[in-house]
N, C-alpha and C positions, 0 to 999 in steps of 0.2 A: 695625170692623164697618160703619161708614158707607160705607167704600170698597167693601166686598163687596156691600152693598145697592145702591149706585149701579151697580156693574158688572152685577149681576143684573137690575135694573130696566131699564137701558139695553139689555142684551142681549135681554131678552124683548120690549121695545118694537120694537127694530130687526128682530128675527126676525119678529114679527107683521106689521109693516108691509111687510116684504119679501115675505112669503107672500101677503098681501092684494093687493099691487100686481101680483105675478106672476099671481095668479088673474084679476085684472082685465084684464091684458094678453092672457091666453089666451082669455078669453071675449068681449072686446069685438069688435064687428063692424067690420072694416077691411080695406082692400085690401092693407095692409102686414103680412100675417100673419107672414112670416118674421122681420122686424125685431122684432116683438112677442114672438115665441116665443124668439128668441135673448136678448132682454133679460129675459124672464121666467125663462129658465134661469139667466141670470147672477144674478138676484135670489134664486132658489132656492139657488144655490151660496153666496150671501151668508148666507142664513138658516142653512144647514148649518154654515157656518164660525162664525157667531155662537152658535149653539146649543152648539158645542163649548166655549164659554167658561163654560157652566153645568154642567160635569161635576162641580163641587164640590157641586152641589145635587141630583144624582140619580146612580144607579148605571148605568154603561155599560161593557160589556166593553172591555178595553184594546185588543184588535185592532180592534174597531169604531171606537173613539175615534181611533186612529191612521189608520185607513182614511178616516174622515170628514175628518180634518185634511189629508189628501192632496188633497182636492177643490180646495184653493187653487190647484193646478197647472192647473185648468180655468178659473179665473176670467178671467185675462187673455186666453187664446185665445178664449173666448166673447165677451169685450168686443171683441176685434179683428174677429171675424166680424160682430158687431153693427155696428161702424163701417163695414165693407165693405157691409153690407146697407143702411145709411143713405145712404152715398155713391153707390152705384150702384143704380138702380132695377131693373136686369136681373140683379142678383146672385142666384145659386142655390147651395145647398149641393151639393157634388159629392164623390165618393169621395176625391179628393185632399186634401180638407180634414180627413180623418181623421188626417193627420200632426200636427195640433195636439194630439192626445191622447197622443202618444208620451211627453212628459215625465211625465204622470200615470201611465201604464202602467209606465214605467221606475222611477219612484219606489217603486211598490209591489213590483215584481219584486226590487229589490235588498234589500228588507226581508224577503223570504220566508225565507231560510236562518236568520237569527239573531233574527227576531222573530215573524213570522206562524206559522212551523212548529215553534215550541218551546213548552214548557209555560209555565204562568202565572208561576211563580217566575222563570224565565229572562226572560220579558217584562218583569216588574217591574224586574229587575236591569238590563236593557237600557235602559229609560227613565230609571232613576236615574242611569245613566252616559251619558246621551244626548249630553252635551257632548263626550265623548271618543270617541263612536262614529263610525266612518268613514262609515257609511251616512247618518247624520243630517247630518254636515258636508257631505257631497256633495249631499244634498237641499237644504240651505240655500243652498249656492253656486249650484246649478242654478236654484233658484227666483228668486234675485236676478238672475241672468243673464237668465232668462225675462222677468222684470218689465221690466228695462231694454230688452230687445229688442222686446217687444211694444208698449211705450209709444212708443219711437222709430218703430217701423213705423206706428203709428196716426197720429202727428204728420206723418210723410212722406205718408201716404195722404190725410189731410185737406188738406194743403198742395197736393198734386197735383190733388185734386178741385176745390179752390177755384179754382185756375188755369184748369182746363178749364171750370168753370162760368162764370167771368168772360168767357171767350172765346166762349161759345155760348148763354148764357141770360140772361134779365133778370127772372125771377120772384122770389118772396119767399124762395126757399130759401137765399140767401146768409146769411140770419140763422140758418138751421139749421146751416150749416157753422161759423159763428162760435160758436154755442152748443155744438156738438159739440167744438170746439177748447177752449172753456172747461171743458167737462165732463171732457175728457182731462187738462187741467191740474189739475183738482181731484183726479182719480184719481192723477195723478203725485205730487201733494203727499201724498195719503193713503199711498201705498206708500213714499214717502221717509221719512215719519215711522215707518211700520211697520219699515223697515230699521233705524232707530235703536233702535226698541223691541227688536228681536232682538239688536242689539249689546249693549245694556244687560242683556238677559236672561242673557247668558253672561259678564257682567262682574262686578265687585265691587259694582255698584249695581243689583241686581235690583228694588228698590223703584221705581226710575225706570221700569223696563219695565212694571210694573203700572199706574203712573199714566198712561203713554202708551197703554196698552191701553184704559183708560176713555176717554181723550181721542179715540182712534181710533173707538171705538164711537159716541160722540156725533157726531163728524165724519161717519161713515158714515151716520148717521141724517139729518143735515142734507143730505147729497148725495142721498139717496133722496127726501126731501121736495122738494128742488129739482127733481129730475127729474119728480116727480109734478105739481108746479106748472106746469112747462113743458109737459108732455104735455097737461094739461087745458086750458091756455090757448092752446095752439098745436097742435091735433089734426092739422093737415096739414103739420107742420114736418119730417117725417122722410123725405123722398125727394129725390134730386138728379139725377145725370147718368147718361148712357149709358156703360157701361164701355168701349165700343168707340171712343169719341171720343179723339182724340189732341190734345196741345197743339200750338200753331202752331210752337213751337220744334222739336218732333219732326217735324212735317210738312216744314219747311224743311230740317232735317238729313237726312231720308230722301231728299228730292228732290236734294240736293247729292250724296249718296253714290251715287245711281243715275245721276247725270249729267243729270237731267231739268231742264227749265225750267218753272216753274209757269205764269206768264203774262208776256208781253212788256210793256214799259212802256206802249206805245200802248194795248194792251188794258186795262191797269190804269186809264189815264186815262178810257177809254170806260166802263168798269164803275163807276168812281168817280162819274162824272157821272150815270150811270143810277141808282146807289144814292142819291145826294143828291136827285135829282128824285123818286124814289119816296118817300123819307122826308118831303119837303115836301108832296107832293100827296096821298099815300095815308094819311099819318100812322099807320103801323103801330105806333108806340111807344105808342099809346093802349091797346093790348092788354097787360094786366099780365103775361101769361104768354108773351110773344113770345120765340121762339127763333130762332137763326140758320138753322135748318132751315126754319122757316116763311117767313122772308124769302127764302131761296134759291129756294123753289118759286115765289114771287110774281114775282121779278125775273129768273128763269131764269139765275142764276149758280150754278155748282156750289158746294156747301157748302165744299169745300176751298179754292177760289179766293176765295170771299167771306170766309172766316175769315182768310186771309192778307192780303187787302186791308184789312180793318178792324184786325185785331190787330197786323199787321206794318207795312204801308205807312202806315196812319194813326196807328200807334203808340198805339192805344187798345184797351182790352178792349171786346168787344161790349157788355158790361154797362154800361160808362161811355159808350160811343158812343150807345146808345139813351137812357140817362138824360140825356145832354146835351140831346137834343131834348125830353124830358119837362120838364126844368127851364126851358128856353127858353119852352115853352108855358105853364108855371106862372107865369113872370115876366110874360108878356103878360096873363094873367088878373089877376094882382095889380096890374098897371098900369091895368087897365080899371075905370073908376069905376062903370060900370053893373053890375059884378060885385063891388062892395065888400062886399056882405053875405054872400058865400060864405065859409065858414070854411076854415081851412087843411086840415082833414080832408076837406072836400068837394072842394077843389082837387086834393089829392094823388090822390084816387080818379079824378077827371076826367082827369088827365093820364097815368094808367097805373100809378101806384104803388099798392101795397096795404098799405104799412106806414109809419106815421108816422116811425119811427126811421130807416128807410132813405131816406125823402124828405128829412128834415132833414139827414142826413149828406150826401146828394148835392147838396142845394141849397147848403149852406155850402161844400162843396168847389168848387162852380162859381162862386159869387158872393162868398163870404167873409162872408155874412150868413145868419142863420136866416130862414125865410119870414116870420115875424112882424116881425123887424128890418127886412127888406127892404121890407115893406109900409109900415112907419112912416117909412122914409127917403124915400119918394116925395113 
């Protein structure tokens, strides 16, 4: 009885919070409406899935119950589209994205002949023998394939976006990519446990499946709270790169395949000198949102050439290249006795950072010390 009460309580709480957060995402004023709508839809799907766990406490037609359970086939596709919308600021939903609903449609179509279109007694018999039904087995297999495929695709997308971001941007959104990676890891863990739950469900240990179901609901609740905490504390965290940007490796590969030459060595030397002079004299790194496009306009070097110069010839990501100048500037301030009253937070903002964690990470990577340790060592 306690287990049933815990399951019901956790389900109701998870469903309520999912619906509340989805309503918040749909009504809040923001320029990132698509991302919010996609995540709101994902939360609505979660609520529908969770409410399905409460069928022991209220009457619901069998056909409706099964149809609602098939919504799980929309959860990962929606999450993947959400990741796309977060990674690329110019992402838009297009007709081609309707392909992501194919598994959901297929799942319900194969259930038509022997479940949806038969009488109630036949429906009950079908569900009682679900472990031996071809349709159910096929749906379980396709669901697990879908889960693995979408999660791998999400990890690849985040990795590719992170690489492009490092090569073209210096703003705070690196933290959003790191968070998105962590969020995807959490979802991967959730679905891995769900896989074991399903295995035990059709084994001789169904009680383990029930225990895992309760654990998954609690874990799902923790993930939702985590997202809410991140969203409220970092309202501008969810936008990143231009989807048209290519990595330097692809640029060089394309150039070699077409037989072109990007820039001769003499021009590289001239542009490198021009770049370093610009960094020292104009100090563009003090701009916390500096991009390689901004710099390209100022020093009159095409973005393509400048990207190859920094990321390939200097063997540094644009992100690290700019942060090196910021750290050097911060070191000079820390050495200046007349500025000894400045706090680390004031210094990081002054040199172009807008995140204490990214400043500490970059500073330690460059010097081997944290800013506080470095100041004490002087």
